[in-house]
N, C-alpha and C positions, 0 to 999 in steps of 0.2 A: 457368943452372939454372932450369927452370920450377917454380913453386910448386904444391903440390897443393891444390886447391880441390875440395871434395866438393859434388856436386850432391844436396840432400836430397830425399826424399820423405816423407809421411805415415809411410810404414812403416820407413824408415831414420832418421828424425829422432831418437828417444829414445835410441837407442843411440849414435849419432854425437856427441851433446852430453852424455853421462853423466858425463864426468870431464875436468877441466882446464877451460881457458879457450877458449871458442869464439866466434868473431865471424862472425854470419850476415848476408848480404847479400839482403834480400827485394827481389825485382826483378821485371821483366817485359820481354819482348823488344821491345815497342813503346814503350817508355819512353826518352825521349831522355836525362835526367839519369842514367838507370840505366846507359846505354851509357857516359856520361862518367866514371861511377864505377868502371866495371869495370877499367881499367888501373891505376887507383889502389889498388884492393882487390887486385889481382894482385901488385902491387909490395910492399904491405904484407905479403903472405903470404909473399914471398920474403925480406924483411927480418927477419920474425919467425916462423921456422918452429917455435918452441917453442909457438905457438898454433895452435889448429885454425881453419881458414878454410872456409866452406861458403856455398852459395848456394841459395835457395829460389826458385822461379818461382812467384809469387802466382797466376797463372793457371792453372798445371798442378796447384797444390797448395794450394788455398784454404783447406783446413782447418788447415794449419800457421799461415798467416798470420792467419786469425781466432782462432787460440788465444792469439796474442800480441797481438791488437787492433792489427794493422798496418792503418793507415788512409792512408798515403801512400807512396810508393815514389820512389826507393829509401830503404829504412830499414836502418840497421845495428843489429843487436841482439847485445849481448855477454851470454853465459851463463858461469856458473862452476859446475861440477859440476852442470849442467842446470838451473840457477836463473838466472832473468833479472836482470842486475846493471845494465846500463846500455843505452840505445837513443837512437840520433839519426837523423833524417830528413834527406835532403839529400845533396848531394855534398861530400865532404872529401877532402884530400890524403892520400897515404900516410904523410907525416910526421905530420899530425894525428893519424891513426887510430893509428899506431904509438905515438906519445907517450901517447894516451889508454890504449891496451892496457897499457902499462907501468906507468901509474898504477894501473889497475885490478889487476894482477898484484901490486903492492906494497902494496895496501890490505888490511887485514885482512877477512875475509868478513863480520864482524858490521858493519863501517863502511861497506860498500861501496855501499849505496843512496845515499851523499852524492857519489859520483863519477859525473861525466857524461862520456860519450864526446866 
């Protein structure tokens, strides 16, 4: 089974992240670490279908990256109901990502800023 990973644009971003937990991979095609993260991100999406997984190409969609002050790639950004709750730059394993997402999902919204990816 292949996971569904949406490729977001400035036009589709707001609607795609409005509800639930969404994890976004900010990446670029020329970025070696981004290519290393890609299979881990896809594996995490397969392991946790209850969360929404999406990618934003920072070269093609600079406004989205700018809105969230993305300064290095890859950066994973987690949103809950459209609001940023955690971010992590760099490569991580699918297991690390799924464990972080599970912690975020189990944390009450008012305490979420204390949870790191």
